[in-house]
C-alpha positions, -999 to +999 in steps of 0.1 A: -621-412-333-607-377-331-627-348-344-662-363-347-677-351-314-701-322-320-697-323-358-728-320-380-732-348-405-756-355-433-762-392-443-784-397-474-803-430-475-799-432-438-832-449-430-820-485-436-791-508-445-756-493-447-769-457-442-786-466-410-755-483-396-734-453-406-759-429-390-758-448-357-720-450-356-715-413-363-739-406-335-721-429-312-689-410-320-707-378-309-717-363-342-751-347-348-767-367-376-792-354-402-808-384-419-819-376-454-842-403-469-873-406-491-887-429-464-899-405-437-910-432-413-878-451-417-857-420-412-877-410-381-873-446-367-835-445-370-834-409-356-855-420-327-833-450-320-803-427-319-818-402-296-831-429-272-795-442-270-783-407-260-772-394-294-783-365-316-802-371-348-830-356-369-849-370-398-855-352-431-877-365-458-857-357-489-858-371-525-822-366-537-834-366-573-853-334-566-827-306-566-850-280-550-859-304-522-822-311-515-814-273-513-844-267-491-834-294-466-797-282-466-809-246-460-831-257-431-802-277-416-777-249-418-799-225-399-786-244-368-749-246-377-723-259-401-722-290-422-690-308-414-695-343-428-715-355-458-720-392-465-736-398-499-751-433-494-785-433-511-787-456-541-808-480-560-806-506-588-823-536-604-806-566-620-812-565-657-789-573-687-782-541-705-797-552-739-829-561-721-832-528-702-851-497-713-846-460-710-871-457-681-848-479-660-817-460-671-833-427-661-843-439-626-808-454-620-790-423-632-813-399-613-807-417-580-771-428-583-755-400-602-777-369-603-788-374-567-753-372-553-744-343-576-774-323-563-763-329-527-727-320-534-738-288-552-758-278-521-732-287-495-698-280-510-702-242-511-710-243-474-679-263-467-658-240-488-670-210-468-662-229-436-627-238-448-633-274-437-653-305-446-653-343-451-672-360-479-675-398-481-692-411-512-705-446-510-698-458-545-695-495-554-671-521-566-694-523-596-680-489-605-644-502-602-645-536-619-680-539-635-709-561-625-730-583-648-766-570-650-756-536-636-743-517-666-759-484-660-755-486-622-718-494-627-715-464-650-730-442-624-708-455-596-677-453-618-687-417-624-690-410-587-655-424-581-641-401-608-661-372-595-648-378-560-612-377-573-617-346-593-634-327-565-607-339-541-581-322-564-602-290-568-609-286-531-578-299-513-566-264-505-600-254-493-597-278-464-621-303-478-613-340-481-633-363-504-630-401-505-650-430-519-659-462-502-669-491-524-690-518-509-689-553-524-721-574-523-739-566-491-768-582-473-793-553-471-830-549-479-819-535-513-800-567-520-831-587-512-851-566-536-824-565-562-819-603-561-856-611-561-877-633-584-864-665-568-828-657-577-818-645-542-805-676-526-787-688-557-769-654-561-761-652-524-746-687-524-725-680-555-712-647-540-703-664-507-683-689-526-665-662-545-657-639-516-625-649-498-639-640-463-668-664-471-698-642-466-716-611-479-708-578-463-731-567-435-741-530-429-720-530-398-689-536-419-689-500-432-693-474-404-657-479-392-640-468-425-666-440-430-660-426-395-623-429-399-624-409-432-646-383-416-623-379-386-592-358-380-571-389-382-577-389-420-566-353-425-540-362-451-562-387-470-581-374-500-592-386-534-589-423-524-611-453-533-614-480-506-630-513-514-648-530-486-656-564-501-641-592-480-613-596-506-636-601-536-618-574-554-582-566-545-567-544-573 
């Protein structure tokens, strides 16, 4: 895709699942990828896989809930150049009916899925404004568009990220920055396996496969194409949009 070669990209949560697939594809398109993840070993593994394949990547151990750590990593990264692309992908949830949940769970979900991306935006957007150019793709969720049973607080966070993306797209359009949200439907990742644990996994997966028109859960490989397109020069006139990647599970 046009305009990705030689660009510097950050992918949060890039050590596994959707984030790892996005990191690999950006590198294949010629971008230099900084993998931000709490899992140092996982991030280094993906970065090593990319470099062995002839791409450019570096791993950073970053807890996105720690504002100071985010700013420190971004400052280190910018010593070697610009930040052209930001993919906010890191996320976490656990399936619990809201009335059975507690404030400790709320805090963890909100810190990772709402405050975390806000920290990263706050560190990166001023750099993009100064450059006069940037692409931000926020990995939200269809849970934030249509709701999801057992994910009330997570849905609230992802709905907030969608609204935040639209607002920042309006604020920064004339600064040369484009922000869009990609909303995965149910996806077969390690997080899904953890999320649908306690013997519920196969039952939940079967029910979802029956409900999804395409007939399967999403795979991590289903997302890098749309992310790279939105990060590319081909998407110059696209901003503030929300794209569902759900196999037709949600269509409105």
